[in-house]
All heavy atoms as an XYZ file, in Angstrom:
696
protein
N     -15.721    -24.594      1.560
C     -15.457    -26.063      1.572
C     -16.694    -26.713      1.031
O     -17.843    -26.491      1.581
C     -15.123    -26.361      3.036
C     -14.676    -27.837      3.194
S     -13.054    -28.164      2.587
C     -12.069    -26.900      3.410
N     -16.596    -27.560      0.080
C     -17.692    -28.309     -0.423
C     -17.617    -29.763     -0.098
O     -16.790    -30.489     -0.644
C     -17.819    -28.102     -2.011
C     -19.011    -28.759     -2.663
O     -19.841    -29.332     -1.807
O     -19.143    -28.774     -3.804
N     -18.430    -30.178      0.859
C     -18.431    -31.589      1.254
C     -19.689    -32.271      0.838
O     -19.920    -33.441      1.324
C     -18.284    -31.624      2.843
O     -19.325    -30.918      3.408
C     -16.930    -31.028      3.307
N     -20.465    -31.696     -0.006
C     -21.705    -32.303     -0.426
C     -21.526    -33.581     -1.211
O     -22.321    -34.481     -1.224
C     -22.606    -31.322     -1.274
O     -21.848    -30.922     -2.401
C     -23.009    -30.165     -0.461
N     -20.376    -33.730     -1.879
C     -20.104    -34.961     -2.619
C     -19.261    -35.920     -1.912
O     -18.782    -36.934     -2.507
N     -18.898    -35.689     -0.633
C     -17.973    -36.619      0.122
C     -16.978    -35.765      0.853
O     -16.943    -34.600      0.882
N     -16.023    -36.511      1.382
C     -14.895    -35.887      2.084
C     -14.139    -34.880      1.286
O     -14.089    -35.085      0.001
C     -13.889    -36.954      2.582
C     -14.492    -37.862      3.632
O     -15.520    -37.610      4.164
O     -13.881    -38.948      3.930
N     -13.705    -33.826      1.848
C     -12.959    -32.787      1.079
C     -11.526    -32.571      1.693
O     -11.332    -32.186      2.823
C     -13.695    -31.450      1.163
N     -10.514    -33.012      0.844
C      -9.105    -32.751      1.353
C      -8.655    -31.361      1.211
O      -9.160    -30.551      0.338
C      -8.286    -33.689      0.374
C      -9.145    -33.690     -0.879
C     -10.619    -33.544     -0.439
N      -7.701    -30.920      2.095
C      -7.173    -29.607      2.054
C      -5.728    -29.774      2.384
O      -5.305    -30.339      3.450
C      -7.892    -28.719      3.032
C      -7.370    -27.275      3.212
C      -7.612    -26.510      1.851
C      -8.032    -26.576      4.323
N      -4.854    -29.181      1.550
C      -3.390    -29.128      1.813
C      -3.070    -27.720      2.423
O      -3.466    -26.752      1.925
C      -2.666    -29.281      0.481
O      -2.828    -30.577      0.039
N      -2.328    -27.773      3.510
C      -1.966    -26.530      4.269
C      -0.451    -26.307      4.278
O       0.288    -27.364      4.612
C      -2.510    -26.611      5.666
C      -4.011    -26.762      5.659
C      -2.147    -25.285      6.418
C      -4.591    -27.153      6.945
N       0.022    -25.174      4.066
C       1.395    -24.814      4.236
C       1.514    -23.497      5.032
O       0.781    -22.514      4.742
C       2.086    -24.566      2.884
O       2.191    -25.781      2.134
N       2.322    -23.495      6.021
C       2.545    -22.258      6.859
C       4.059    -21.926      6.785
O       4.898    -22.803      6.951
C       2.190    -22.582      8.343
C       0.800    -22.968      8.631
C       0.584    -23.278     10.072
C      -0.172    -21.795      8.300
N       4.324    -20.641      6.646
C       5.658    -20.157      6.752
C       5.882    -19.687      8.184
O       5.115    -18.815      8.635
C       5.947    -19.028      5.743
C       7.224    -18.426      5.880
C       8.379    -19.301      5.337
O       8.273    -20.037      4.387
N       9.502    -19.269      6.107
N       6.794    -20.289      8.877
C       7.013    -19.940     10.323
C       8.490    -19.693     10.616
O       9.383    -20.304      9.947
C       6.518    -20.998     11.239
C       5.056    -21.224     11.127
S       4.319    -22.448     12.327
C       4.794    -23.961     11.536
N       8.791    -18.720     11.413
C      10.118    -18.281     11.702
C      10.294    -18.080     13.261
O       9.454    -17.461     13.890
C      10.503    -16.985     10.983
O      10.331    -17.109      9.601
C      11.887    -16.470     11.282
N      11.372    -18.604     13.788
C      11.755    -18.490     15.176
C      13.314    -18.487     15.235
O      13.810    -19.598     15.203
C      11.061    -19.500     16.092
C      11.509    -19.297     17.521
O      12.502    -18.555     17.851
O      10.811    -19.869     18.395
N      13.924    -17.402     15.277
C      15.379    -17.306     15.094
C      16.042    -17.523     16.473
O      17.296    -17.620     16.587
C      15.851    -15.964     14.556
C      15.502    -14.791     15.400
O      14.782    -14.956     16.388
O      15.984    -13.729     15.013
N      15.279    -17.748     17.529
C      15.909    -18.007     18.817
C      15.967    -19.560     19.151
O      17.102    -20.066     19.240
C      15.026    -17.371     19.954
C      15.613    -17.745     21.327
C      15.001    -15.899     19.745
N      14.850    -20.292     19.222
C      14.896    -21.669     19.500
C      14.418    -22.580     18.387
O      14.535    -23.819     18.456
C      14.030    -21.947     20.763
O      12.670    -21.555     20.521
N      13.923    -22.051     17.361
C      13.458    -22.788     16.237
C      12.011    -23.327     16.415
O      11.469    -23.225     17.537
N      11.423    -23.715     15.346
C       9.918    -24.194     15.439
C      10.012    -25.719     15.347
O      10.676    -26.282     14.557
C       9.229    -23.640     14.234
C       7.785    -24.161     14.231
C       9.222    -22.080     14.272
N       9.244    -26.331     16.250
C       9.048    -27.774     16.235
C       7.933    -28.216     15.334
O       8.007    -29.164     14.558
C       8.864    -28.301     17.631
C       8.710    -29.786     17.695
C       8.531    -30.273     19.153
C       8.317    -31.769     19.132
N       7.938    -32.178     20.424
N       6.771    -27.554     15.436
C       5.663    -27.817     14.583
C       4.709    -26.654     14.691
O       4.989    -25.636     15.419
C       4.947    -29.057     14.952
C       4.430    -29.186     16.397
O       4.335    -28.040     17.063
O       4.182    -30.240     16.911
N       3.545    -26.647     14.051
C       2.588    -25.570     14.050
C       1.220    -26.164     14.387
O       1.039    -27.325     14.411
N       0.227    -25.266     14.488
C      -1.134    -25.630     14.661
C      -2.038    -24.686     13.914
O      -1.744    -23.508     13.766
C      -1.471    -25.540     16.173
C      -2.894    -25.975     16.395
C      -3.269    -27.318     16.498
C      -3.911    -24.998     16.534
C      -4.614    -27.741     16.778
C      -5.296    -25.410     16.746
C      -5.581    -26.748     16.840
N      -3.009    -25.261     13.240
C      -3.987    -24.413     12.512
C      -5.410    -24.968     12.867
O      -5.640    -26.162     12.949
C      -3.716    -24.434     11.012
C      -4.578    -23.407     10.268
C      -3.895    -25.830     10.450
C      -4.022    -23.046      8.919
N      -6.322    -23.967     13.005
C      -7.717    -24.294     13.342
C      -8.676    -23.537     12.401
O      -8.455    -22.364     12.163
C      -7.977    -23.908     14.798
C      -9.441    -24.227     15.303
C      -9.613    -23.820     16.712
N     -10.878    -24.187     17.238
C     -11.991    -23.429     17.123
N     -11.947    -22.303     16.443
N     -13.097    -23.851     17.587
N      -9.686    -24.299     11.903
C     -10.694    -23.722     11.045
C     -11.976    -23.723     11.697
O     -12.314    -24.659     12.470
C     -10.773    -24.533      9.780
C      -9.537    -24.542      8.957
C      -8.599    -25.464      9.118
C      -9.389    -23.545      7.926
C      -7.455    -25.513      8.350
C      -8.217    -23.558      7.149
C      -7.284    -24.564      7.372
N     -12.763    -22.687     11.462
C     -14.189    -22.665     12.034
C     -15.149    -22.624     10.892
O     -14.925    -21.830      9.882
C     -14.408    -21.430     12.929
C     -15.688    -21.411     13.707
C     -15.633    -20.297     14.748
O     -14.923    -20.379     15.668
O     -16.428    -19.259     14.557
N     -16.288    -23.328     11.013
C     -17.265    -23.375      9.957
C     -18.027    -22.030      9.850
O     -18.043    -21.217     10.719
C     -18.287    -24.512     10.255
O     -19.096    -24.196     11.383
N     -18.761    -21.836      8.710
C     -19.450    -20.605      8.566
C     -20.481    -20.258      9.695
O     -20.600    -19.147     10.074
C     -20.262    -20.841      7.215
C     -19.464    -21.874      6.512
C     -18.837    -22.754      7.584
N     -21.117    -21.231     10.261
C     -22.003    -21.012     11.343
C     -21.349    -20.861     12.733
O     -21.950    -20.321     13.646
C     -23.031    -22.158     11.435
O     -22.392    -23.331     11.879
N     -20.076    -21.319     12.789
C     -19.385    -21.260     13.995
C     -19.682    -22.509     14.860
O     -19.112    -22.590     15.944
N     -20.467    -23.402     14.364
C     -20.830    -24.602     15.178
C     -19.886    -25.795     15.009
O     -19.991    -26.738     15.780
C     -22.251    -25.022     14.812
C     -23.279    -24.050     15.252
O     -23.142    -23.345     16.243
N     -24.349    -23.895     14.450
N     -18.976    -25.684     14.017
C     -18.007    -26.768     13.867
C     -16.633    -26.218     13.725
O     -16.470    -25.058     13.335
C     -18.347    -27.562     12.503
C     -19.625    -28.333     12.543
C     -19.868    -28.962     11.289
O     -19.375    -28.619     10.198
N     -20.761    -30.010     11.361
N     -15.629    -27.040     14.088
C     -14.248    -26.590     13.985
C     -13.401    -27.812     13.692
O     -13.713    -28.959     14.007
C     -13.793    -26.032     15.286
N     -12.355    -27.647     12.980
C     -11.390    -28.609     12.650
C      -9.997    -28.050     12.955
O      -9.715    -26.892     12.588
C     -11.405    -28.997     11.139
C     -12.605    -29.764     10.738
C     -12.685    -31.248     11.137
O     -11.616    -31.774     11.521
O     -13.764    -31.731     11.189
N      -9.110    -28.794     13.530
C      -7.844    -28.292     13.834
C      -6.766    -29.406     13.694
O      -7.137    -30.561     13.864
N      -5.576    -29.073     13.507
C      -4.537    -30.067     13.334
C      -3.113    -29.480     13.568
O      -2.986    -28.361     13.390
C      -4.585    -30.767     11.890
O      -3.569    -31.794     11.890
C      -4.225    -29.670     10.842
N      -2.259    -30.291     14.025
C      -0.889    -29.856     14.056
C      -0.299    -29.882     12.677
O      -0.831    -30.590     11.804
C       0.056    -30.690     14.996
O      -0.006    -32.049     14.535
C      -0.425    -30.624     16.463
N       0.713    -29.018     12.355
C       1.338    -28.968     11.090
C       2.774    -29.521     11.325
O       3.650    -28.720     11.558
C       1.273    -27.570     10.484
C       1.877    -27.527      9.112
C      -0.103    -27.043     10.476
N       2.976    -30.845     11.188
C       4.262    -31.412     11.694
C       5.365    -31.581     10.690
O       6.469    -31.899     11.115
C       3.817    -32.766     12.172
C       2.689    -33.116     11.155
C       1.969    -31.791     10.859
N       5.144    -31.296      9.440
C       6.127    -31.635      8.443
C       6.888    -30.488      7.875
O       6.289    -29.613      7.245
C       5.566    -32.509      7.271
O       4.851    -33.554      7.815
C       6.637    -32.924      6.376
N       8.177    -30.384      8.084
C       9.051    -29.288      7.551
C       9.264    -29.688      6.110
O       9.914    -30.685      5.849
C      10.341    -29.126      8.318
C      11.326    -28.120      7.759
C      10.744    -26.703      7.895
C      12.595    -28.226      8.499
N       8.814    -28.881      5.149
C       8.910    -29.204      3.729
C      10.027    -28.379      3.026
O      10.423    -28.795      1.978
C       7.564    -29.013      2.992
O       7.074    -27.742      3.195
C       6.545    -30.083      3.480
N      10.438    -27.291      3.591
C      11.556    -26.491      3.010
C      12.045    -25.659      4.145
O      11.364    -25.285      5.062
C      11.066    -25.710      1.808
O      10.266    -24.671      2.180
N      13.284    -25.189      3.962
C      13.957    -24.343      4.948
C      14.452    -25.231      6.099
O      14.822    -26.371      5.947
N      14.612    -24.566      7.290
C      15.074    -25.253      8.435
C      14.183    -24.802      9.632
O      13.264    -24.079      9.466
C      16.563    -24.994      8.730
C      16.791    -23.549      8.942
O      16.000    -22.755      9.450
O      17.955    -23.109      8.595
N      14.461    -25.372     10.873
C      13.597    -25.121     12.003
C      13.599    -23.637     12.372
O      12.734    -23.227     13.103
C      14.028    -25.999     13.158
C      15.261    -25.610     13.869
C      15.506    -26.521     15.107
C      16.753    -26.053     15.841
N      16.861    -26.873     17.064
N      14.521    -22.813     12.009
C      14.524    -21.401     12.289
C      13.730    -20.575     11.303
O      13.289    -19.559     11.691
C      16.002    -20.948     12.325
C      16.783    -21.675     13.393
C      17.649    -22.674     13.014
C      16.653    -21.330     14.671
C      18.402    -23.376     13.970
C      17.289    -22.107     15.678
C      18.217    -23.111     15.372
O      18.869    -23.783     16.294
N      13.497    -21.018     10.102
C      12.768    -20.309      9.067
C      12.357    -21.355      7.971
O      13.267    -21.693      7.205
C      13.486    -19.157      8.525
O      12.684    -18.457      7.540
N      11.175    -21.717      7.910
C      10.819    -22.793      6.982
C       9.369    -22.787      6.639
O       8.539    -22.116      7.252
N       9.034    -23.741      5.738
C       7.601    -24.000      5.428
C       7.255    -25.345      5.959
O       7.981    -26.351      5.794
C       7.418    -24.062      3.866
O       7.813    -22.712      3.361
C       5.996    -24.224      3.500
N       6.094    -25.376      6.677
C       5.572    -26.583      7.321
C       4.298    -26.920      6.679
O       3.453    -26.038      6.357
C       5.465    -26.313      8.872
C       6.707    -25.895      9.499
C       7.270    -24.723      9.475
C       7.532    -26.692     10.304
N       8.453    -24.696     10.143
C       8.627    -25.895     10.681
C       7.377    -28.041     10.752
C       9.649    -26.406     11.547
C       8.424    -28.492     11.611
C       9.537    -27.724     11.907
N       4.031    -28.227      6.439
C       2.878    -28.569      5.648
C       2.123    -29.839      6.284
O       2.732    -30.661      6.983
C       3.255    -29.031      4.232
O       3.865    -27.936      3.597
N       0.850    -29.920      5.957
C       0.018    -31.106      6.410
C      -1.189    -31.183      5.452
O      -1.620    -30.148      4.967
C      -0.355    -30.960      7.873
C      -1.385    -29.774      8.112
C      -1.011    -32.256      8.370
N      -1.677    -32.341      5.280
C      -2.890    -32.562      4.537
C      -3.975    -32.929      5.500
O      -3.692    -33.840      6.400
C      -2.805    -33.639      3.457
C      -1.782    -33.207      2.334
O      -1.770    -32.089      2.037
O      -1.226    -34.141      1.740
N      -5.134    -32.287      5.486
C      -6.237    -32.807      6.321
C      -7.476    -33.018      5.549
O      -7.536    -32.602      4.353
C      -6.600    -31.738      7.457
C      -7.143    -30.417      6.874
C      -5.367    -31.438      8.368
C      -7.621    -29.497      7.900
N      -8.400    -33.807      6.152
C      -9.526    -34.178      5.415
C     -10.751    -33.746      6.162
O     -10.931    -34.145      7.355
C      -9.589    -35.756      5.242
C     -10.566    -36.394      4.347
C     -10.337    -35.978      2.938
C     -10.489    -37.911      4.475
N     -11.639    -32.961      5.534
C     -12.884    -32.552      6.205
C     -13.924    -33.625      5.840
O     -14.099    -33.992      4.670
C     -13.323    -31.178      5.558
C     -12.523    -30.069      6.203
C     -11.288    -29.707      5.668
C     -13.043    -29.280      7.187
C     -10.541    -28.737      6.231
C     -12.284    -28.206      7.719
C     -11.047    -27.930      7.184
N     -14.598    -34.070      6.812
C     -15.645    -35.128      6.627
C     -16.725    -34.671      5.749
O     -17.098    -33.507      5.653
C     -16.233    -35.498      8.017
O     -17.355    -36.274      7.895
N     -17.359    -35.638      5.053
C     -18.498    -35.342      4.218
C     -19.674    -34.742      5.064
O     -20.604    -34.107      4.587
C     -18.951    -36.544      3.462
C     -19.598    -37.681      4.346
C     -20.051    -38.851      3.572
O     -20.934    -38.622      2.726
O     -19.572    -39.925      3.822
N     -19.594    -34.904      6.352
C     -20.676    -34.420      7.272
C     -20.333    -33.003      7.793
O     -21.060    -32.359      8.576
C     -20.879    -35.394      8.439
C     -21.258    -36.751      7.948
C     -20.343    -37.781      8.046
C     -22.451    -37.013      7.337
C     -20.632    -39.076      7.518
C     -22.815    -38.250      6.863
C     -21.834    -39.312      6.948
O     -22.148    -40.546      6.452
N     -19.176    -32.503      7.398
C     -18.775    -31.103      7.770
C     -19.670    -30.150      7.027
O     -20.069    -30.387      5.879
C     -17.313    -30.887      7.482
N     -19.902    -29.012      7.653
C     -20.691    -28.009      7.038
C     -20.028    -27.399      5.764
O     -18.772    -27.159      5.807
C     -20.817    -26.818      8.144
C     -21.650    -25.690      7.716
C     -21.750    -24.618      8.758
O     -21.613    -24.990      9.974
O     -22.121    -23.444      8.460
N     -20.793    -27.256      4.745
C     -20.195    -26.665      3.484
C     -20.275    -25.162      3.635
O     -20.911    -24.573      4.341
C     -21.077    -27.074      2.295
O     -20.953    -28.436      1.976
N     -19.359    -24.489      2.838
C     -19.271    -23.035      2.860
C     -17.832    -22.528      3.125
O     -16.869    -23.332      3.053
N     -17.762    -21.278      3.407
C     -16.443    -20.632      3.611
C     -16.020    -20.830      5.106
O     -16.576    -20.169      5.982
C     -16.417    -19.135      3.320
C     -16.655    -18.889      1.802
O     -16.311    -19.762      0.962
O     -17.190    -17.839      1.425
N     -15.029    -21.638      5.337
C     -14.508    -21.812      6.643
C     -13.406    -20.720      6.874
O     -12.729    -20.323      6.012
C     -13.856    -23.173      6.733
C     -14.841    -24.299      6.880
C     -15.869    -24.634      5.997
C     -15.073    -25.220      7.912
N     -16.648    -25.660      6.388
C     -16.070    -26.095      7.618
C     -14.293    -25.447      9.154
C     -16.524    -27.101      8.471
C     -14.675    -26.472      9.936
C     -15.816    -27.340      9.643
N     -13.248    -20.347      8.120
C     -12.280    -19.271      8.522
C     -11.164    -19.870      9.338
O     -11.372    -20.679     10.204
C     -13.002    -18.188      9.380
O     -14.134    -17.781      8.673
C     -12.128    -17.104      9.719
N      -9.903    -19.373      9.051
C      -8.785    -19.768      9.878
C      -8.902    -18.928     11.193
O      -8.909    -17.704     11.114
C      -7.439    -19.461      9.158
C      -6.239    -19.703     10.085
C      -7.319    -20.266      7.862
N      -9.078    -19.615     12.236
C      -9.184    -18.914     13.547
C      -7.962    -18.944     14.404
O      -7.786    -18.059     15.257
C     -10.402    -19.484     14.416
O     -10.126    -20.874     14.590
C     -11.644    -19.235     13.671
N      -7.076    -19.882     14.132
C      -5.809    -19.972     14.848
C      -4.681    -20.533     13.848
O      -5.020    -21.437     13.132
C      -5.908    -20.970     16.053
O      -6.923    -20.619     16.885
C      -4.537    -21.041     16.809
N      -3.567    -19.861     13.890
C      -2.470    -20.302     13.146
C      -1.229    -19.994     13.897
O      -0.908    -18.813     13.961
C      -2.467    -19.632     11.753
O      -1.374    -19.990     10.989
N      -0.541    -20.977     14.514
C       0.596    -20.642     15.413
C       1.468    -21.859     15.525
O       1.150    -22.897     15.297
C       0.073    -20.254     16.755
C      -0.674    -21.345     17.463
C      -1.291    -20.916     18.806
O      -1.853    -19.838     18.823
O      -1.203    -21.645     19.698
N       2.726    -21.514     15.888
C       3.677    -22.548     16.251
C       3.667    -22.705     17.799
O       4.308    -21.893     18.515
C       5.022    -22.024     15.783
C       4.857    -20.593     15.823
C       3.446    -20.234     15.644
N       2.960    -23.683     18.364
C       2.752    -23.748     19.797
C       4.090    -24.109     20.526
O       4.180    -23.748     21.702
C       1.790    -24.909     19.934
C       1.892    -25.693     18.787
C       2.237    -24.723     17.642
N       5.029    -24.713     19.917
C       6.244    -25.082     20.558
C       7.365    -24.066     20.449
O       8.418    -24.272     20.942
C       6.743    -26.474     20.144
O       6.856    -26.429     18.738
C       5.728    -27.556     20.515
N       7.111    -22.972     19.824
C       8.072    -21.870     19.553
C       8.167    -21.020     20.866
O       7.186    -20.751     21.501
C       7.613    -21.114     18.347
O       8.503    -19.926     18.248
N       9.355    -20.540     21.097
C       9.657    -19.692     22.193
C       9.538    -18.152     21.881
O       9.292    -17.315     22.766
C      10.996    -19.986     22.803
C      11.218    -21.379     23.125
C      10.968    -21.681     24.614
O      11.207    -20.819     25.391
N      10.582    -22.875     24.900
N       9.669    -17.803     20.614
C       9.672    -16.456     20.164
C       8.435    -16.177     19.367
O       7.741    -17.020     18.960
C      10.924    -16.140     19.348
N       8.215    -14.880     19.167
C       7.082    -14.504     18.305
C       7.306    -14.851     16.886
O       8.295    -14.449     16.286
C       6.817    -12.970     18.439
O       6.652    -12.677     19.825
C       5.587    -12.503     17.656
N       6.386    -15.688     16.265
C       6.639    -16.120     14.848
C       6.065    -15.102     13.843
O       5.318    -14.308     14.115
C       5.801    -17.439     14.803
C       4.658    -17.102     15.764
C       5.216    -16.272     16.886
N       6.606    -15.301     12.691
C       6.083    -14.682     11.460
C       5.248    -15.726     10.753
O       5.843    -16.709     10.160
C       7.104    -14.131     10.487
N       3.967    -15.737     10.905
C       3.078    -16.796     10.408
C       2.126    -16.250      9.345
O       1.490    -15.191      9.583
C       2.231    -17.392     11.527
O       3.175    -17.808     12.599
C       1.430    -18.560     11.079
N       2.028    -16.939      8.227
C       1.137    -16.496      7.156
C       0.106    -17.583      6.954
O       0.408    -18.599      6.298
C       1.897    -16.209      5.837
O       3.000    -15.301      6.164
C       1.035    -15.696      4.763
N      -1.182    -17.453      7.317
C      -2.152    -18.499      7.066
C      -2.610    -18.339      5.601
O      -2.430    -17.385      4.989
C      -3.331    -18.064      8.103
C      -3.158    -16.629      8.226
C      -1.616    -16.342      8.147
N      -3.253    -19.419      5.119
C      -3.774    -19.387      3.761
C      -4.828    -18.207      3.646
O      -5.558    -18.027      4.561
C      -4.421    -20.735      3.552
C      -4.528    -21.286      4.902
C      -3.550    -20.613      5.831
N      -4.853    -17.587      2.495
C      -5.758    -16.478      2.274
C      -7.256    -16.903      2.352
O      -8.036    -16.258      2.937
C      -5.437    -15.751      0.947
N      -7.536    -17.934      1.672
C      -8.876    -18.508      1.587
C      -8.861    -19.989      1.590
O      -8.001    -20.581      1.075
C      -9.668    -18.010      0.326
C      -9.906    -16.488      0.433
O     -10.411    -16.041      1.313
N      -9.432    -15.849     -0.674
N      -9.884    -20.580      2.139
C     -10.009    -22.051      2.032
C     -10.792    -22.325      0.783
O     -11.691    -21.595      0.468
C     -10.812    -22.590      3.258
S     -10.005    -22.314      4.855
N     -10.507    -23.424      0.077
C     -11.238    -23.790     -1.109
C     -12.676    -24.048     -0.760
O     -12.966    -24.562      0.302
C     -10.544    -24.990     -1.650
C      -9.795    -25.494     -0.500
C      -9.462    -24.451      0.415
N     -13.507    -23.776     -1.695
C     -14.958    -24.017     -1.461
C     -15.363    -25.395     -1.966
O     -14.821    -25.845     -2.910
C     -15.822    -22.995     -2.243
C     -15.633    -21.558     -1.640
C     -16.483    -20.654     -2.368
N     -15.967    -19.312     -2.119
C     -16.713    -18.229     -2.146
N     -17.917    -18.299     -2.473
N     -16.170    -17.080     -1.849
């Protein structure tokens, strides 16, 4: 994540599946390279599929004061789901 020139936007998409009760939304958390900073957000928008198997998306903005470098996805889950999800976090965050 490069925030040296100002705020850094990031678009996130998660594929989540719950064939029992459906997914209401998701949550994703990132940790900075030093581990001293974290950013997290719910992923509230279903962009394709349905609540039982779909893609959920959100755009977040990392502040210009956030640590630059490779941030790690530390949590990626559908908190309101009742069953075990199939969740695929992004492979890498942009630098």
